N, C-alpha and C positions, 0 to 999 in steps of 0.2 A: 448269434443264434444260441450257442451253448457256451456258458462260462465255466471255467475250471478253476477251482481254488485248491490250495494245498498248504499244509503246514511245512515248516522249514526242513524237517527231516525228509518228508516225502518229496519236496521239490528238489532237494539235493540228489536223492536217489534217481529221480527221473532225469535230472540233468546229466548224471553220470551214465545211466543205463538205458535211457529212453523210457517210453511208456509201455514197459514190458508186462504182459499178463502175469509172468512168473513173480513179479514183485508183490502181487496182491493175493492175500489168502482169506480176507474177510470182506463181506458186503453188508452194509447197513440199510435197513428199511424203516423209515420214520412213520409215526402215527400221523394222521391227518385226513382220514376218510377219503372222499373222492378227489382230494388234491392230487393223489397219486396218479390220476389219469394223465396228467401232463408228463409223467415219467414212463408211461407204458411203452413208448417207442425205444427208450433206453433199455427197459427190462427185456424187450423182445430180442435185443442183440447181445446183451452182456454175457450170458452163459453160452448161448448157441454160437456166437461169432467171436467175441473178444477172447473168451476162454476156450475156444474150439480145439486148439492144438496143444493144450496143456493137460497134464495128468495129476497135478498136485491137488490136495484137499482144499476145498473152499467152504468157509463157514458163512452162512447167510443168517443174519441176526435181525429180527424185526419185532416191532410192537404194533398191535392193532392192524391197520391196513398194511403196514410193513411186514407183519407176520404173514398176512395173506399172500403177499408177494414172495416171501421166503418159501412158502408152501408150493408156489408155482415153480420157482427156480430149482427146487429139489426133485421135481418130477422128471420123468424120462424125456418128455418133450416140453421144455419150459415155455417155449413160444406159444404152443397151443394152449397150455395151461393159463398163461397170462391173458390170452385172447378170450378164454372161457370166463375167467374172473371179470374181465372188463365188460364183456357182453351182459352177463347176468347181473352184475353190480349196477351198470348204467341203466339197464332196462327195468330195474325194480320200481314198482308202483305201489304206493300205500293208499289207504283210505284217508279222508280229510283229517281224521284224528286217530292215528294208529296208537295202540297201547304198547307198553313195553313188551308185553307178551307177543304181540303181532310182529314187532320189529325183530325180536329175538328169533322167532320162528322163520322169518324171512332170511335172516343171516344164516341160520342152520341150513336152509334150503340152498342158498348160494354155495355154502361150503361143500355140501353133498354133490352139487352139480359140478363144482370145481374138481372134486376128486374123481367122479365117475366110478367105474368098477375097480380100477387098479391104482388110483393116485395115492391112496394111503400106503399101500405096500411099496410103491415106487419110492416114496419119501423115506420110509423106514429102511429100505434096503439099498439106498443110494450110497455107494462107497466113496464117492467123490464130493458131492455137494451135501453138506450137513446143515439141516434146518434147526433154528433155535427161535422159539416163540416166547417173548417176554410177557408175563402176566402179573397182575397185582392181586395178592390175596388180601381181602379187606378185613380190617379189625375194628373193634368198637362199633359205633353206630353205623358206619358205612357197610357193615356186613348185612344189614337188614334191607329187605326189598321195599317195605312200606316207606313211602316218601316222607311221612311225618317223622321218621327216624333217620332215614338215609340222608335227606337234604341237610339237616343240622350237622350230621357227621361230616358231610362234604364241606360245609362251611367252616366247621371247626378245623378240619385238616388243612383247608386252604389258608386259613388264618395263621396257623402254626407254621405252615410252609413259607408264608410271607416273612416270618421272623427268621427262619432258617430251614433249608432243605433237609438238614439232619433230623428235623422233627417228624418227617414223613415216616420214619421207622416205627413210630408209635401207632400209626394208622394203617400202614400197608407193608406187606412183605413182597419183595421182588422174587418171583418164581420163574425160573427159566426151564421150559420144557424143550428137550433136545434129543436129537438122534445120537449125539456124542457130546460129552461134557465139554463146555467151553467156559473157562473161568473169567470172571469180570472183576475189575478193580473199580471201586466207586469212591470218589473223593469225599463223599458225604457220609461215609460209614454206613450206608444202607446195605445190609447183608443180602446175599443172593442164595437162594435154595435151588439146587439143580435136580431136576426130575427127568426120568426117561420117557420119551414118547413111545407109545405102542399102539396096536391096532384098536384098542378099546378106548383110548383117551385122546387120540390125535385131533379129531374133529371138535371135541369138547374144549380142549386146550386152545385150539386155534380160534374158536368162537369166543372163548373167554378173553383172549387177547384183544378183541375188538368190542367187548361188552361195555359200551359207554355208560357211565353211571347216570341214573335218573332218566335215561333214554331207553336202555335195554335192561332186561333182567340179567343179574349176575348168573354165573354158572356154578352151581353148588356141588360140592363133593365130587370132584373130578376123579375118576378111577386112577389108582396108582399115586395119588397125591393126598396129603393130610386133609382131613375134613375141613371144610370152610367154604367161604364165598369168594369166587374168583372174578375179577373185573379187568377192565381195559389196562393193558400194560403201559399205555401212554401216560397214565396217572403218575407213574414214577419216571419212565423213560419216554418222553414225548418225542424229542429230537436228539436225545442222548448227550450225556456229559459223563462219560465213562471210558475206560480203556481195557485192553486185553493183555494180560501178563505175557502170554506166549509171544506176542509181537516184539517185546523188549529184547528177547533172547534170539529171535530169528530174523530181526530187521525186516519183517514183512509189513505191508501197508494195508490200509482199509480203503475200499472204494465205496463212496457214499453218494448215490444219486438222490438229490434233494430238491424240493420245490423252491426253497428260499436260500439265499446266501448266508443268512444269520440264523443258526439253529436255536430253538428254544429248549431249555433243559427239560422241564416237566410240564404236565398238563396245567397245573396251577400257576405256572410261571408266565403264561401268555400275557397277562396284564402287568407283569413286573418288568418294566422296560429296562431297569438298571441291572437286572440279573442276567449274567452272561455265562456261557460255558467256560470251563477252565481251558485256557489256551493250550496247556501241555497235553490235554486229552485229544487235541487235534494236530499234534506234531506230525503224526504219520498217517493222516487222513487226506484223501483226495476227494473233493466234492464236485459233482457234476450238477450244474444248475441252469435251468432255462433262463436265457437272458431277458432283461426287461423289454427289449425290442420284440423278442419272440412272444412274450406274454401279451404285449400290447396288441398284437395282431390276432390273438385268439378272439372268438366271439365274446362280446361284452368286455373285452380287454382285461380279462382276469382268469385265474386258475379256478376250476370248479371247487365248491366246498359244500358242506352239509346244508347251509342256509338256502341253497337252490331248491331243496325239497319244499320249502315254505314260500319262496318268492316266485316260483315258476310253476305253470301247470305241467303235467307229466310229459305231454308231447314236446313242449318247448325245451324242457330240461333234457330229455333224452336226445333230442336233436343236437343240442349244445354239447352235451357230454360226448356224444359220438363223434362230433367234429373235432373236439380236442383230442380224443383218442387217435383219430386219423392223423391229425396234424403233428402229433407227438413223434411220428415216425421220422420226421425231419431231424429231430434231436438224435435219434439212433444213428441216422446216416452221418450227421455232423460228427458224432463221437468216433465212429469208425474211420472217418477221414482224418480227424485230428490225431488219433493214436498212431497213424502211419506217417505223420508229418515229422520230419527230423528236427524241426524247429519248435516242437510242441512246448518245450520248457519255457519258451519266450512268451507263450500265450497264457501261462498259468499265473493266477493272481494270488497274493497272500490273503489269508483270512482277515476280515475286519469285523470283530465282534463288538 
């Protein structure tokens, strides 16, 4: 039902110490739109149950939908926040041909409902769970809203990315909005700019992290950030190929609930089958993945994705997504059972990229 993958360092530590919550100080949340629904059951138990009896600081780092989940985990009642996000996201209904403005306003509405009256202040004042939203600041033609300029800019940056991920630095800046600075090491030399979240920019930064190019409007001139156009963080960090310097000195691990066993580095790398993450960046990562058998039993035998908006009518899609959200609780239960199994190390698989 639930597969667990780990890098060599992580597996050795778990073999020596068990699957102890104290080993982990970072949680990753990938981009992927409604794919995250299959992980909702894990999200419902990770902070409230797995980390329930720990007091150490936990960094939750996400891009796009992963940033939305990070915003939930950093609230006082993370399970309730996840449920709010799941409900409002799954029940979103658009017209037959929604504009970029329509979709952007809908996402803003979801973010506001997710926060309620106190969510923003809860995230900002959480001493234990620190939220980090990865956003891409667009440069060149990608900074324009008009598709006659934006699309050529996207194509140009995708083409240069195909040559080398290092070329992305000419088209996008990685910007990390955080409640506490968390340094990032990037093997491609893509620099990171670290900016503080506050009450005036949190919802804008969070929305920007999920602002899909050519689908949504970018978020312009976020308060407390340099002037510019901010777009989906998954452009740079779709499923992540980076590491955190603080873990090298503290020997702590990263917990990564993910929908696939093989992460994709950046948004433009989805079609580049030969491009794989750096193995060393996953040395201290533990990935929790729905098994192929679990996915096969979901409605339509697949994980939800954005194409469901076009391929299904609203009632069919909402029923499907709601069923996946309910079934995902089985993964949360399986995870809590596994971490209490003294033989858990024998179930863990090595990464195969």
